[in-house]
C-alpha angles and dihedrals in degrees: 000000000000122000090254089055094048091048092049089049088052090063100103096210093054090048087052092047092054091045091049089049091058092050092046092050089057091049092048092052093048094044091049092054091050094044092049090051092050092046090056102035106019128249107320141124114295112251119239096252094052090046090054093049093050093047092048090049092052090052094049093046092056090054099041097043092049095046090046091056094240090154100054118154092216093065098033091115096042110092102188095050091046095046092045093053091047094051092047093050093046088052088052090053090051091053091050091050092050091048091049092050090047093052089049092046090238100124093107093049098067126066110247090207092055092048092049092050090046094052093046095049092044091049091052089048093050091049091050092052089053091050093052093042094050090048092052094048092047091051092050092046090055088052090053096243092128094049119114105222110216130191122194122212109206128058100198127101095292096048092048091049090051091048092055094043094052093046089052103041108022102098095183096030133104112195101210094192145272130289124193134166088219091063094133094063098028101049098078094050091046094051090053086064093048096260130117119205104227098207147291129314090260089056089051093050093051092045095044094059090072102025131072112256120159104182138019117199115199104213103175134124093245117202100158124069090196092059093045092050090050094050096050093043090053090049094047088069088072129071090246134120109243120210135178121215113238093251089077098031099100093057093045096051093050102036112026117085099196099075103093090116098039124125136195112244142147137245122198089347094306122114116252138174118227109218095179128017126206112262120243088028124185111013091341100107092046091052089046091053092048087048093056094048092047091049092049090051093050095042099044097081090052099039101045096064091046091052091051091051090047092049091052091049091052093051093048093046102051138353119259140069121324094226131053124199132197136176116254134173115249143164112002089358093293115153120231137165113260118206126222137161110265110257102171133061112275091233090062095059116132127224118277113274092024119103122192111191116234115250129210110277086008106185091216092069117093127223093257090039092057091056091045093052096046091052096036090233087131086074094064096095087064085084082082090061088049091055089048090054093242095110142024129223089243125031144088111326112250117239129205115279095246090046088052089056092047095049093045088062087059101039119042095202095043095113089058087083087073092069092092132032114278119250141221090232130014149173092278093051096052087050091060097261102130138106128045121352109232101161134038092239091060094060092043091056093045094052089045090057091045094052091047090054092050093049094044102036120152136153088251091052090055090048090053091051092047090051092047095047100078091050106037107004102061108045116045134152091236091060113096 
C-alpha cells in the first residue's frame, strides 16, 4: 500500500466508516431477508430454514466482500465502482447459496419468490449504503480531512524539485511548505521558483507541536552523519512520519544506525525511505482510545469509593488540599497538569516549575502519603487526565518538565517517549523501573523499556501490562 493509502487508513474516522460499512452490509442482508419474508407471508416469526439461509448468506457476504476488495480506501468516494463491486459480490453470494442448496438437495424447500425478493431488496440496500458512504467521503475530502499534510526540510534544488512534484502529482497531498536552517542564503533562490521557505527547523518543531502534520521529508544533500542524526532525533519527538528523499538514501542505509524499523515506501509516486513510522499505526490509536474509555468505565465503580476514602484520610492526616498538580511533558512534548493525591505536607510545597526528587525517609512525606506512594495509589487521580485525553491508562510514565530536560542531556533519544500519550502504568513500571532516579543507568533502562513498548505496542501487550500491574507494578522497593 502506498504512503497515501496508509495515511488515509490512519484517519480514525475513515477506518471507523469502513468498519461500520461492513457491519451495515450484514444488517442490510439480514433485514432484507426478514422483510421479504414478511412481505410474502405477513409479520410472523421466521422459520428455522429461512433463518439458516439468512445467517449463512451473512457469513458468506463478509468473506466474499472482503476478499473481493469491496471496502477499498482508493474508491471510497466513487459511488459507481463501489456499487458495482457490491452488486457483483452479492450476486456471487447468491450463486454460492444456490449451489449449497443444490448440493444439500434443499432447492425445493425454499420459496423462489421469497429468495428473489430477498436478493432484490438486499441489492438495493447495499447500493444505498454505498451512495451514503461515497457522499460522506466526498464531503470530508472537500473539507480536507483526507489530505496528507507534508513538510519538506531542505530548500536547495532537490527540495524545491520535490515540492513542485508533490504539488503536481500528489492527489491526496497538501505540501505545507519548506523549512531549512540555511534560510538566509536559500530564500532568494526559492522565491525565484515561487516558493517561500517558512523558517528554520527549530521554527517547524515549535509549530508542529500544535499543528497537524502527517509526514516530514528530509530532502538535503547530507554529508554529515552527526547532522543527520540530530535532525532525525529532533523530529522523533513528534507524532510524525519521517522520510528521507532518495538523494540521501545510500548514505543513510550504510551509515545510520537507527533504521531497524525502517521501510521502503512511496510518496506521490516517488520512492521514499521511512526512517521513523508513526506509533500506533493503522487502527492502533483508535483501538487505544477505545481501550482507555472501556477501562475507565470498568474501573470507575471500584476506583471511586477508594478515592473517596483516600481523600478523607488525607484531610484527617494533615491540613491542605487533597489533590496536588504538577506540570509534565506529554504527547508531542505538550505540557499539561498531571493530578495526584497530595502525599507531602502543604507547607513543604516547592515553587512552580521546580521539582525536588523525593528521598528515602523524606521528612516532607506524610504518614498517609508514605502508604500512597509505596502502593502507587497517589496516581489514581490521573484518570482525570485520561478522561481529558492528556494521558492513557498504559504508556510511558510522564516526568517533570525539568527532569525531562535533565534526562534528555543524558539520552539522545529520550524525547521519542513523547510520540504517544503518557500512561498511569507502563512496561517499565511492571519491570520494576519506578520511583526516584538515582543513577544514570536507571533512566537509560527505563527509556529503553518505554521505547520498546512504543515500537511493539499491541492490545495484547497492554492487557499483559494491565494484568501485571497489581502484582509487580504497584509495590516496589524503589517507591518512597
